[in-house]
C-alpha positions as CSV (number, residue, x, y, z in Angstrom):
1,M,13.5,6.5,-46.4
2,N,14.6,8.8,-43.6
3,R,11.6,9.3,-42.4
4,K,9.9,6.0,-42.9
5,Y,12.9,4.7,-40.7
6,Y,12.6,7.5,-37.6
7,L,8.4,6.5,-37.8
8,K,9.7,2.6,-37.4
9,E,12.1,3.8,-34.4
10,R,9.2,6.1,-33.1
11,L,6.8,3.0,-33.2
12,D,9.3,0.9,-31.2
13,K,9.8,3.2,-28.4
14,T,6.2,4.1,-28.2
15,E,5.6,0.5,-27.8
16,K,8.5,0.0,-25.8
17,W,6.6,2.5,-22.7
18,I,3.2,1.1,-23.6
19,E,4.9,-2.7,-21.9
20,H,7.1,-0.4,-19.5
21,Y,3.9,0.8,-18.7
22,L,1.3,-1.9,-18.1
23,E,4.2,-3.6,-16.7
24,T,4.5,-0.9,-13.7
25,E,0.7,-0.2,-13.6
26,D,0.7,-4.3,-12.5
27,H,3.1,-3.8,-9.5
28,I,1.4,-1.1,-8.2
29,Q,-1.6,-3.1,-8.5
30,I,-0.8,-5.6,-6.0
31,S,1.1,-3.1,-4.2
32,R,-2.4,-1.1,-3.2
33,N,-4.0,-4.8,-2.9
34,A,-1.9,-4.8,-0.3
35,L,-1.5,-1.9,1.3
36,K,-5.3,-2.3,1.3
37,Q,-5.7,-5.8,2.9
38,S,-3.4,-4.2,5.7
39,Y,-5.8,-1.7,6.4
40,D,-8.5,-4.1,5.5
41,E,-7.1,-5.8,9.6
42,S,-6.9,-2.5,11.6
43,P,-10.0,-1.6,13.8
44,F,-12.7,1.0,12.0
45,L,-10.7,4.1,14.3
46,I,-7.4,3.9,13.0
47,R,-8.5,2.9,9.5
48,L,-10.7,6.1,9.6
49,I,-7.6,8.0,11.1
50,V,-5.4,7.0,8.3
51,K,-8.1,7.4,5.7
52,I,-8.5,11.5,6.7
53,F,-4.3,11.6,7.7
54,Y,-3.8,10.3,3.7
55,L,-6.3,12.1,2.3
56,P,-4.0,15.0,0.5
57,T,-1.7,12.1,-1.0
58,T,-5.1,9.8,-1.8
59,V,-5.9,13.0,-4.1
60,M,-2.9,13.6,-5.1
61,S,-2.5,10.0,-6.0
62,V,-5.5,10.0,-8.1
63,L,-4.3,13.1,-10.0
64,Y,-1.3,11.5,-10.6
65,D,-2.7,7.9,-11.8
66,M,-5.2,10.2,-14.4
67,K,-2.3,12.4,-16.0
68,W,-0.1,8.6,-16.7
69,R,-3.4,7.1,-17.8
70,R,-4.2,9.9,-20.0
71,K,-0.5,9.5,-21.5
72,Y,-0.8,6.0,-21.9
73,Y,-4.0,6.8,-24.2
74,K,-2.0,9.0,-25.8
75,A,0.7,7.1,-27.0
76,C,-1.4,3.9,-28.1
77,K,-3.1,6.8,-29.7
78,E,0.2,7.6,-31.2
79,V,0.7,4.0,-32.4
80,K,-2.1,4.0,-34.7
81,I,-1.4,6.8,-36.1
82,I,2.1,5.6,-37.0
83,R,1.4,2.0,-38.2
84,K,-1.1,4.0,-40.7
85,E,1.5,6.0,-42.0
86,L,3.8,3.6,-42.4
87,E,0.8,1.5,-44.1
88,S,0.8,4.5,-46.7
89,Y,4.7,4.0,-47.5
90,D,4.6,0.2,-48.0
91,N,2.3,0.8,-50.7
């Protein structure tokens, strides 16, 4: 019974983390869209200079996004595995 309780608790926490991650991703996407629109309004030369200047930051941002997306997919798999284990306890 103790293990079942811990699994349920971990399932709840992981599901909350997934919800929070998705909510945060929505806000990040809104910010990126606003930034892109502000860049689109700038002259071509300014856009080019800004893109070159922020290239290292952009690369780091992509790597950071990949890292968190990987954690999200891992959490989704954990939820599936925990649910399967909880079903085995119920039977």
